[in-house]
N, C-alpha and C positions, 0 to 999 in steps of 0.2 A: 077735226082729225078724221082720217079715213085709213081703211086697211089695203095692202096690196101685197103681191107676191113678187119678189125680185125675179126678173127673166134672165137679167145678164147686166153685164158692165157695158156701157156706151163709151166709146172712145172718140174724142174729138181732137182734131189736129190744130184747130184754131179756136180759142175762146175767148171771151172778154177777159180783160185784165183781172177784175175782180173774181173771176173763177179760177184762176191759175192754180193748178195744184189740187183741186177739189174734184174727186171722182163723181162720174155721174151714173146713175143706174137706170136700167129700163124696167118699169114696174107694170105690173097687170093688176088694176084695182078688184078688190073683193068685196062681197057682201059679208055680213057677220058670220054666216055659215061656211064661208070659203068659196062661193061660187063666183066665178069671173063676172065683173060688172062694169061694162064700158070698155072704151079703148085704152089701150097701153098708153103709158106717159113716161117722160124723163123726169127724174128728181135727183137734186144734190144728195150725196151720200157723205155725212160727217161722222158717222159711227162705225163704219166698216162692216158691211154686210155682204152677202153672196147670193148666188143664184139659188133659187128654192126657198129661200127664208121669207117669212112673213114679217112685214114692218107697218108701222104706223108713219104715215106722212101727213104733211100739212101743205096748204095751198095759199096763194094770194100773197099779199104783203108780208105777212108773218113768216113765209118760208125763208126770205132773206135774212131774218133774225138769227139763222143758225150760222151765219158767216161772220167774220170779223168784220167785214165791211157791211153794214146793214142795208146799204143802199145799191147794192148790186141787183142786176136784173134777173130776178128768180121767179119761176112759177111754183115750184114743188120743192119740199125738202124733207128728207127723211130724219124722224126724230127719235124713233124707238124700234126695237126688234121685239116681236111677239114670241115668247117661249111657248104659250098656250093660252086658250081661251075658254072659260067656263061659261055656257049658256043655259046652265041648269039642269042639263041632261048629260053631262060629263064633259070631257075635254075635247075640243075641236081645234082646228087651224094649227096643229103643232107643225113646226118647222121641220 
């Protein structure tokens, strides 16, 4: 599982049939302290998050398990929204 900040919604006019009706979000991966880490990526959004929110996402085969059809071609899926993160020195990563 990884942390990321939602940059915005991605709109696609053509999708694989197994992804019909599933929103896509543009994510910026983060370190545990909230620093951008790597290139932005696209992930399925089954929980309903918006720009600026911090989320937990999964990759690989497990990402498709967030869908009704677990055999869809998916690389990343959002599985949780982060309200706050306590690293021992107080709250960080608040949405």
